C-alpha positions in Angstrom: -1.3 11.1 -15.8 -4.0 12.4 -13.5 -3.9 9.2 -11.5 -0.2 9.5 -10.9 -0.6 13.1 -9.8 -3.4 12.1 -7.4 -1.3 9.3 -5.9 1.6 11.7 -5.5 -0.5 14.4 -3.8 -2.1 11.7 -1.5 1.4 10.4 -0.6 2.6 13.8 0.3 -0.4 14.6 2.4 -0.2 11.3 4.4 3.5 11.5 4.9 3.1 13.5 8.1 0.8 10.8 9.6 3.3 8.0 9.0 6.2 10.1 10.5 4.0 10.8 13.5 3.8 7.1 14.4 7.6 7.1 15.1 7.1 9.9 17.7 4.3 7.9 19.3 6.5 4.9 19.6 9.3 6.9 21.0 6.9 8.5 23.5 5.6 5.1 24.6 9.1 3.8 25.2 10.1 6.9 27.1 7.0 6.6 29.3 7.6 3.0 30.1 11.3 3.7 30.9 10.5 6.6 33.2 8.0 4.6 35.2 10.6 1.8 35.7 8.8 -0.9 33.8 10.9 -3.2 31.6 8.0 -4.4 29.4 8.7 -1.9 26.7 8.1 -4.1 23.7 4.6 -5.4 24.2 2.7 -2.7 22.4 5.6 -1.5 20.3 6.1 -4.9 18.6 2.4 -5.0 17.5 2.7 -1.5 16.2 5.8 -2.3 14.2 4.1 -5.4 12.7 1.1 -3.3 11.8 3.2 -0.7 10.1 5.3 -3.4 8.4 2.3 -5.3 6.9 0.2 -2.6 5.3 2.6 -1.3 2.7 3.1 -4.8 1.4 -0.7 -5.4 1.4 -1.3 -2.2 -0.5 1.4 -3.1 -3.1 -0.1 -6.5 -3.4 -3.6 -5.2 -4.0 -2.4 -2.7 -6.6 -0.4 -5.4 -8.4 -3.5 -7.7 -8.4 -5.7 -5.0 -9.8 -3.1 -4.1 -12.5 -2.8 -7.8 -13.5 -6.6 -8.2 -13.6 -7.1 -5.1 -15.8 -4.2 -5.9 -18.2 -5.6 -9.5 -18.5 -9.0 -8.1 -19.3 -7.6 -5.7 -21.9 -5.6 -8.5 -23.5 -8.8 -10.6 -23.9 -10.6 -7.6 -25.4 -7.8 -7.0 -27.9 -7.7 -10.7 -28.9 -11.5 -10.7 -29.4 -11.2 -7.6 -31.7 -8.4 -9.2 -33.7 -10.4 -12.4 -34.1 -13.4 -10.4 -35.3 -11.2 -8.4 -37.8 -9.7 -11.7 -39.1 -13.2 -13.2 -39.5 -14.4 -10.1 -41.4 -11.4 -10.2 -43.7 -12.1 -13.8 -44.8 
């Protein structure tokens, strides 16, 4: 329960940082448009790809760690059950 609470607090605290990126992109586009340059998308596309990739990367890492932990717990439970069966014989 504490882990969920910590994740919730961390998510709320970092929400402002993720929203600020949108303002940065908007500012970059407006600056390029005001100077008359038509190469708006050079840096913006890289920023969008960066913002797009990391949530999936984080979810993948959490999923892998969850899988690894549950697999390890299953192996431990099976080992305990085997020892109990051996002791009952």
